[in-house]
C-alpha positions as CSV (number, residue, x, y, z in Angstrom):
1,X,-153.2,-59.4,-1.6
2,X,-157.1,-58.5,-0.9
3,X,-156.8,-54.6,-1.6
4,X,-158.4,-55.0,-4.7
5,X,-161.5,-52.4,-5.3
6,X,-163.5,-55.5,-7.1
7,X,-162.9,-58.8,-6.2
8,X,-165.6,-60.0,-9.1
9,X,-163.2,-59.4,-12.0
10,X,-159.6,-59.8,-13.4
11,X,-157.8,-56.8,-14.0
12,X,-154.6,-57.5,-16.2
13,X,-153.3,-53.8,-15.2
14,X,-153.1,-54.8,-11.5
15,X,-151.6,-58.2,-12.3
16,X,-148.8,-56.7,-14.5
17,X,-148.0,-54.0,-11.9
18,X,-147.7,-56.5,-8.9
19,X,-145.8,-59.0,-11.0
20,X,-142.9,-56.4,-11.4
21,X,-140.1,-57.6,-13.3
22,X,-141.2,-61.1,-13.4
23,X,-140.9,-62.8,-17.0
24,X,-144.9,-63.2,-17.0
25,X,-145.5,-59.5,-16.5
26,X,-144.9,-58.1,-20.2
27,X,-146.5,-60.7,-21.7
28,X,-150.5,-61.1,-20.2
29,X,-153.1,-61.8,-22.7
30,X,-156.6,-61.2,-21.6
31,X,-159.6,-62.2,-23.0
32,X,-163.5,-62.2,-21.6
33,X,-164.4,-65.3,-23.2
34,X,-162.2,-67.8,-24.9
35,X,-162.8,-71.3,-26.1
36,X,-160.0,-72.6,-24.2
37,X,-156.7,-70.8,-23.3
38,X,-154.4,-73.7,-23.9
39,X,-156.1,-73.7,-27.4
40,X,-155.4,-70.0,-27.8
41,X,-151.9,-70.4,-26.3
42,X,-151.1,-73.2,-28.2
43,X,-151.6,-71.3,-31.7
44,X,-149.5,-68.2,-30.1
45,X,-146.8,-70.9,-29.3
46,X,-146.5,-71.7,-33.0
47,X,-146.3,-68.3,-34.1
48,X,-143.4,-67.9,-31.9
49,X,-144.6,-66.5,-28.6
50,X,-141.7,-65.5,-25.9
51,X,-141.4,-67.6,-22.8
52,X,-143.8,-66.1,-20.0
53,X,-146.3,-65.9,-22.0
54,X,-149.8,-66.3,-20.3
55,X,-153.4,-66.4,-21.4
56,X,-156.0,-65.6,-18.8
57,X,-160.0,-65.3,-19.3
58,X,-162.9,-64.6,-17.0
59,X,-164.8,-67.7,-18.8
60,X,-164.1,-70.8,-21.1
61,X,-166.7,-72.2,-23.6
62,X,-164.8,-75.2,-24.4
63,X,-162.4,-75.6,-21.4
64,X,-160.6,-78.9,-21.7
65,X,-159.0,-81.3,-18.9
66,X,-157.3,-84.5,-19.0
67,X,-157.9,-87.0,-21.7
68,X,-160.1,-84.5,-23.5
69,X,-163.0,-84.0,-20.9
70,X,-164.8,-81.2,-20.4
71,X,-163.9,-78.5,-18.1
72,X,-166.6,-76.8,-16.4
73,X,-165.8,-73.1,-16.8
74,X,-168.5,-70.4,-15.4
75,X,-167.5,-67.1,-15.7
76,X,-166.1,-64.2,-13.5
77,X,-165.3,-66.6,-10.4
78,X,-162.9,-69.0,-11.2
79,X,-159.1,-69.1,-12.6
80,X,-158.4,-70.1,-16.2
81,X,-155.0,-69.7,-17.2
82,X,-152.4,-71.0,-19.3
83,X,-148.8,-70.1,-19.8
84,X,-145.9,-70.9,-21.7
85,X,-142.7,-72.2,-21.4
86,X,-139.6,-72.8,-23.6
87,X,-137.8,-75.2,-20.9
88,X,-133.9,-77.0,-22.0
89,X,-135.5,-80.5,-20.7
90,X,-136.1,-83.7,-22.0
91,X,-139.5,-84.6,-22.8
92,X,-139.6,-87.3,-19.9
93,X,-139.0,-84.6,-17.9
94,X,-142.0,-82.6,-18.3
95,X,-144.0,-83.5,-15.5
96,X,-141.6,-81.8,-13.0
97,X,-143.3,-78.8,-14.3
98,X,-146.9,-80.1,-13.8
99,X,-145.5,-80.6,-10.3
100,X,-144.1,-77.1,-10.0
101,X,-147.3,-75.7,-11.1
102,X,-149.3,-78.4,-8.5
103,X,-146.9,-76.5,-6.0
104,X,-147.3,-72.9,-6.7
105,X,-151.0,-73.1,-6.7
106,X,-151.0,-74.5,-3.2
107,X,-148.4,-72.2,-2.3
108,X,-150.7,-69.0,-4.1
109,X,-153.9,-70.4,-2.4
110,X,-152.7,-70.7,1.0
111,X,-151.2,-67.3,0.8
112,X,-154.4,-65.5,0.3
113,X,-156.9,-67.9,2.2
114,X,-155.2,-70.0,4.8
115,X,-156.3,-73.3,2.7
116,X,-153.8,-76.1,2.2
117,X,-155.2,-77.9,-1.1
118,X,-153.4,-81.7,-1.6
119,X,-152.5,-83.1,-4.9
120,X,-154.0,-86.0,-6.6
121,X,-151.7,-87.7,-9.2
122,X,-151.4,-86.7,-12.1
123,X,-152.9,-83.6,-12.0
124,X,-155.7,-82.8,-9.6
125,X,-155.8,-80.1,-6.6
126,X,-157.9,-81.2,-4.0
127,X,-159.4,-79.7,-0.6
128,X,-161.8,-81.1,2.0
129,X,-161.8,-84.5,-0.3
130,X,-163.2,-82.7,-3.1
131,X,-161.9,-81.4,-6.4
132,X,-160.7,-77.9,-6.2
133,X,-158.7,-77.6,-9.9
134,X,-156.8,-79.2,-12.3
135,X,-154.2,-78.9,-14.4
136,X,-153.4,-79.6,-18.1
137,X,-149.9,-80.0,-19.5
138,X,-149.1,-80.3,-22.9
139,X,-146.2,-80.4,-25.2
140,X,-144.5,-79.8,-28.6
141,X,-141.3,-81.7,-29.4
142,X,-139.3,-81.0,-32.3
143,X,-135.7,-83.2,-33.5
144,X,-136.3,-84.9,-29.8
145,X,-136.1,-81.6,-28.0
146,X,-139.0,-79.7,-25.9
147,X,-140.0,-76.8,-28.1
148,X,-142.4,-75.6,-25.6
149,X,-145.0,-76.8,-22.8
150,X,-148.1,-74.9,-22.1
151,X,-149.4,-75.5,-18.3
152,X,-153.4,-74.8,-17.9
153,X,-154.8,-73.9,-14.6
154,X,-158.8,-74.5,-13.8
155,X,-158.7,-73.1,-10.3
156,X,-162.1,-72.8,-8.3
157,X,-162.2,-69.6,-6.6
158,X,-165.0,-67.6,-5.9
159,X,-167.7,-70.0,-7.3
160,X,-170.4,-72.4,-5.2
161,X,-170.1,-75.3,-6.8
162,X,-173.8,-76.1,-5.9
163,X,-175.5,-73.6,-8.2
164,X,-173.8,-74.8,-11.5
165,X,-175.3,-77.9,-13.5
166,X,-173.1,-80.2,-15.0
167,X,-170.9,-81.1,-12.0
168,X,-170.3,-84.8,-12.3
169,X,-167.6,-85.3,-9.4
170,X,-167.3,-83.6,-5.8
171,X,-166.2,-80.6,-6.4
172,X,-165.4,-77.4,-4.2
173,X,-163.9,-74.0,-4.2
174,X,-161.7,-71.7,-2.0
175,X,-165.5,-69.7,-1.2
176,X,-166.8,-73.0,-0.3
177,X,-163.7,-74.1,2.1
178,X,-163.3,-70.9,3.8
179,X,-166.5,-69.0,3.7
180,X,-165.2,-65.7,2.1
181,X,-164.4,-64.3,-1.4
182,X,-160.9,-63.7,-2.3
183,X,-158.9,-61.3,-5.0
184,X,-158.3,-63.3,-7.9
185,X,-156.0,-60.9,-9.1
186,X,-153.7,-61.6,-6.2
187,X,-154.2,-65.1,-6.0
188,X,-152.8,-65.1,-9.3
189,X,-149.9,-63.1,-8.6
190,X,-148.7,-65.1,-5.7
191,X,-149.4,-68.6,-8.1
192,X,-147.2,-66.9,-10.7
193,X,-144.4,-65.3,-8.3
194,X,-144.5,-68.9,-6.5
195,X,-144.2,-70.7,-10.1
196,X,-141.3,-68.6,-11.2
197,X,-139.2,-69.6,-8.0
198,X,-139.6,-73.6,-8.7
199,X,-139.1,-72.8,-12.5
200,X,-135.7,-71.6,-11.2
201,X,-135.0,-73.9,-9.4
202,X,-135.7,-76.6,-12.3
203,X,-133.5,-74.9,-15.1
204,X,-130.6,-74.8,-12.3
205,X,-131.2,-78.7,-11.8
206,X,-132.4,-78.5,-8.0
207,X,-135.4,-81.1,-9.0
208,X,-135.3,-83.7,-5.8
209,X,-136.4,-81.1,-3.5
210,X,-139.5,-80.1,-5.7
211,X,-140.1,-84.1,-5.9
212,X,-140.0,-84.0,-2.3
213,X,-142.3,-81.6,-1.7
214,X,-144.8,-82.7,-4.2
215,X,-145.0,-86.2,-2.7
216,X,-145.4,-84.2,0.9
217,X,-148.7,-82.7,-0.4
218,X,-150.0,-86.0,-2.2
219,X,-153.4,-87.0,-0.9
220,X,-152.8,-90.6,-2.2
221,X,-149.7,-92.0,-0.5
222,X,-149.9,-94.9,2.0
223,X,-153.2,-95.2,1.2
224,X,-155.2,-98.3,-0.3
225,X,-156.1,-97.0,-4.3
226,X,-157.6,-98.0,-7.1
227,X,-156.0,-97.2,-10.6
228,X,-158.4,-97.4,-13.9
229,X,-156.5,-97.8,-16.8
230,X,-157.2,-98.7,-20.7
231,X,-156.4,-102.4,-19.2
232,X,-158.6,-102.4,-16.2
233,X,-158.6,-101.9,-12.9
234,X,-155.2,-102.3,-10.5
235,X,-155.6,-102.1,-6.8
236,X,-152.8,-101.5,-4.5
237,X,-151.0,-99.2,-1.8
238,X,-149.5,-96.1,-3.5
239,X,-146.0,-95.7,-2.3
240,X,-144.4,-92.6,-4.2
241,X,-144.3,-90.7,-7.7
242,X,-141.2,-91.6,-9.5
243,X,-139.0,-89.2,-11.9
244,X,-141.1,-89.6,-14.8
245,X,-144.0,-88.8,-13.0
246,X,-145.5,-92.2,-12.7
247,X,-147.3,-93.7,-9.8
248,X,-145.5,-96.4,-7.9
249,X,-148.0,-98.9,-5.9
250,X,-147.4,-102.1,-4.1
251,X,-149.5,-104.8,-5.2
252,X,-151.4,-107.3,-2.8
253,X,-148.4,-109.5,-3.3
254,X,-145.8,-106.7,-2.0
255,X,-144.4,-106.5,-5.5
256,X,-144.3,-103.0,-6.9
257,X,-145.9,-101.4,-10.0
258,X,-145.4,-98.5,-12.1
259,X,-148.5,-97.0,-13.7
260,X,-147.7,-94.3,-16.0
261,X,-151.6,-93.0,-16.6
262,X,-155.0,-93.6,-15.4
263,X,-157.7,-92.7,-13.1
264,X,-157.0,-93.1,-9.4
265,X,-159.3,-93.1,-6.5
266,X,-158.8,-93.9,-2.9
267,X,-160.4,-97.0,-1.4
268,X,-161.7,-96.6,2.2
């Protein structure tokens, strides 16, 4: 999908038309600039917005990552989006939706560029050993049931990270990895179509294959890792992700340990 006349701008009408009968097609909210697509969508969700509502923006002035970290969001070059779901799942099953977003993004990037990103637990996408994108998952629970889930995606597309200040970790983009720009409109359509397919499988209970595929795309497994948590650092060999989204490692004593949250790095 590289037939757009203007690769430099997002065009909601083109996206809507290419989505056809998708649940996302009738509910696209587009802004040139927002504080945060997830913050805006959270307000819409609280006011009853329909499942499939998606907020996209050319630029974010207050983009957020995991643990409240800022997400650098230069304009007119990347994808910044948040989508709203109202799934019939338990709160402890929501991580599978983060998996779905990661896999759909990998599929979309591969379809339009040939690049094969990998997943870094719990919510990052990497290419060439550098960060390509991140996913932010937020949910509302009412009476112990999931009321809604918001999945936010920040993905570096036609941006040269070396041109921006404020980058504090090794960062890359589709452009940097492949040497050419791609249509962000076409990329977004591919991501959403793939996402809807995976989401249908989740609702049908076909979750095992999604976990297997996510684990296959992990950049950690079988490698020595360090996990920094609020209680200090843990070391071991990454084994798998469990059904609740926790990282399972084997420590130096051969004992399996389950890590619910933390910052992980591969130790070479």
